[in-house]
N, C-alpha and C positions, 0 to 999 in steps of 0.2 A: 413225829406222828405218834399218837398213842395207840396202844396195841388194839383197843377195841374199836377203832374206826376202820371202816371199809371204804376206802376212797375209789370213787368211779367217775367217769365223765359222760355227758351227753350233750348234743348240740341241737338247738332248736331255732328254727327260722319262724319268726312270728309278724313278719312285716317290720315296722320300726323298731330297730334293736335297742333304742333308748328305753322305750317303756317296757320291752320284753325283759331287758336286764334288771330294771327296778322292780318289776313284778317278782322275778325269781329270787331276788335277795331277800324278800319277805318270808320266805319258807324256812321252817326249822329243819335243819339238816343239809341245807345248802351252804357249802364252805366258801366257794369262790365263784364269781362270774366274770366273764370277759367278753366283750363285743368284738365282732370280727365278720369275715366274709368267707363263704363256703361254697363248694361245688360248682364253681365257674369252669371256664375252659382254659385257664391259664393258672400257673402257680404263683403269680404275682398280681396284685391289683391294688387299687386305692378307691377311695370313696367317689371320686369324680369319674372313674371309668367303669363303674359296675354295669351300666348300660351296654358296654362293649364286651366285657369279660363275662358277663352273665352270672356273677357270683350272687348269692343270696346274703342279705343282712341277717346275721345270726348271733345267738348268745351261746357261749360254751359254759356248761354248768358242771362244777365240780361239786360232788355231794357225798355225804357219808351214808352208804347204802344200809347201814344198820339203823338209821334214824328215819330215812325216807326212801321208799322204793321207787324203782323206774316207773312202775305202773302209776303211781300217784302223780309224779312229775308229769306224765303224759296227760293225765286227766286234768290236771291243773293247766297245762299248756292249752288245752281245749277251752278252757274257761275265758281265755283273753284273745282268742282268735276267732274269725269267722272262717270256718273250714270249707264253706261252699262257694267261695270266690276265687277265681284264678287270677294269679299275678296282681293281687290288689288286697290291700287290708286298709280299711278306713278310706281317707282320701288319698292315700299313696298308691299310685299305679305304677306297675313295671315289674319285670322278672326279679329284680332285686328285692321285692316286697312279697315274693312267693312264700308259701307256708311249707315247712318241711321238718322232719326228724332225721338227724344225721348221726349215725353211730360209729363209734371207733371200735368197739369191741363185738365181735361176732356173736358172742353169747347174749347179747341184748336183744337180737333180732326177733327171738321167739316172743318175748314180751311185747315188743313193738307190734309185731303182726297180729298178735291176739287182741291188742287194744284196738287196732284198726279194723280188724275183722268184726269185733262186736259193734263198732259204730256203723259199719257199712250195712250190718243187718237191721241196726236200729233206725237208720234214716233212709228215707226214700229219695235221696239226693246224691249227687256225685260229690264226694270229698276230695277236694284238691290240697291234700297234704302229701307231698312226696316223701317216700322213705329211701334213703340212700346211705350207703356208707360214706363217710366223712372223706372228702379228698380236697386238695388245693385250698386248705385253710389258711387264711391270712389274718393276722391280728389288726384290728382297726386302729387308726391313728389315736394317739393319747387323748386328743380332745373329745373323742366319742365315749371314752371310758367313763362310766358313772355319770353320764351327761345331765341326766335330771336331778342329780344330787347338786350339781354345780349351777345349773340353771333350771330351777323348779318351774319357771313359767315356759319352759320350751314345749313345743308342740309335739304331741304324739297320740295317735288315736287310741292308744291302750291306757286304760285306768288300771294302774298297778295293783290296786286293792281287789280288783275283780278276781285275782288269783287265789284269794282267801275266801271267796264264797262257798257255801256248801256244795258238795259234789252234786251231780245230776240226779241222784236218786233219793235225797234226803226228804224230799216233799211226799214221798211215798209212805213214810213211816210215821205212825201216831202212837200217843200213849193213851190207853183207856183209863177209865175211872178206877179207884181203888177197888170198888164194889164189883166191877167187871173182872179185874185182875183175880180177885179171890174166887169169883165164880168160874172163870175160865181155866185158871192155873192152880188154884188152891191156896190155902192159908200160908203154906211154907214158902212159896214164891212170894207171896205178899210181903210177909215178914222179912225175908231175906232182902228183897228188892227195895222196899220202900222204908223199912224200919232198921236197916243195918244189921240184919241177922247174919249168922254164918252156919252153914251147913256142917254136919259132922265130917271130919276128914276120911277119906277113902270110901266115901259113900256114892260119889258121882259116877254115873255111868260113862262120863267122858273122860275119866282118868285113863282107861285103857282104849280111848278112841283113836285109830291111827289111820282112818281113811282121809283121802285128799278131799278138802272142801273148805268152807268157811263157817265160823261160829258167830250167830247173831243173838241180839237180845230177845229172849223168849217172848217178852211183852210187846215190843214195838216192831221187832223184826229187822232192826237197824244192824248192819254188819259191824262186828267188833274185832275179831281175830281171824287170822288165816292158819290152817293147818300146817303150813310151812314153818311157822314160828312157834309150833306147840312142842314142848319137850317134858320129860319126866324128871321133875325136880325132887321127887321123893317126899314131898311134903304132904300129900293127901288130897291135893286140890289141882284142877287143871291148870297148867301153867304155860305161859307164852312169853316171848323174848320182846314183843312190841304189839301195839295195836295194829289194825289193819291199815289205817291211814293216820297221819300225824294229828288230825283234829278230832279223831273220833271220841276220845275220852276226856272227862273233866276230872281234875285232881284237887284234893283237898287234905289239909292236914288233920289227921286223926290222933287225938291225945287220950282216947279211951283205954281202959285196961292198964293204966299206968305205964303207957308206951307212947312214943312219937312215931306215927307211921303216915304214909301216904295213902289215902283212900282213892280208889278210882270208880268213877259213875259213868253210866252211859249218857250221851248227850241228849237224846230225845225222850226217853222214858225216865230218865234221871234214876236209873237202877244202880243201887249199891252192887257193884260187882266184885269187890275185894280189895286188894292192896297191891303196890308195886314196891319192889325191893331191889337193892343193888348188889345182889349175890347171884346174878344169872350167868349164863355161859359168857366167858371173857370174849371169845371169837364172835359173839353175836350182839355185843354192846353192854353186856353186864347187867341188864334188867331182867327181873322175873315178876310177871304179872300173875299174881296167885289169886285164881278166880273161882268163885262159887258156881259150880256146874249147874246148879239148879236154876240159875238165871240165864243159861245159854240154851241154844237150840242149834243142832249141827245140820248144815245143809251139804249134802255130798255134791261132788263136782258133776256128777251124772244129772243132777237135778237143778243145777244153778240157772241155766238157761230157760228151762222150762217155767220156773217160778219166779222169774223177773230179775236175777242176779247176774245176767250175762256179762255185764262190763266189770263184774268183780273177778271174772275168770282169770285175768292176768295176775291177780294177787295170790294165787295159789301155787305159783311157779317162781323159781328163783329169777 
């Protein structure tokens, strides 16, 4: 194991475990997946006995928490399930097809509860996703492991690619025209964000911002970074160890100024944010996102629910 990996596990019951496994294998930061049976009433079971032992079909996810956080794994889990049906997913009916989040580490429960709480506030429906500590876990038979890779035509109600869809909030963010950007935010923001400018070091008000919350693109309001990943790199610009979600930024090779660097831009506004380097904190994954504070807006935790970022609240916690 390399020193900059932070290995954790979580278990999801999404109905058919063939498609659930295939979906999670697509995510950057997921290291290993294994299908199995969980939280039944015995410590032994097999595929043919699930209706008796009441185990759920599940997938155990091993992931690098420095690359993908539990909050995002939960959000993407909800992209591939119907949380409003009880003991059924697609055409599969029975207790073994119930949806659930099963944790091994008690430290994960706060993130799970925050994620579930946000959804209960958002939807005027009962959410049938059980949250329990993992118990009576049994690894599924070898022929079930990576089943859809071996048998691509096998039936499963889950389309694995759905897990890569934009998260629930992306349609709320838009990019205004350059004229509107200049009028609303000023010529400096227009220059930095759309013409690859750079603000002077040690000039951003966010260099010394230490409140809990999220940083969004000032133009589109799309979330970019979490306060929990912010650190003082001594470089003169706000610095972070990772974006708020794995799909949030676009990266491009930048050969300007006689250097080879990796530029990072926001997805929706296509704002030039800064660059990412490999000299960040070792224990956090060794990345340093060096960002122009002029293209950021800070949303404190106390205002996140009020202005529409409720489901991002879990992202400001470990």
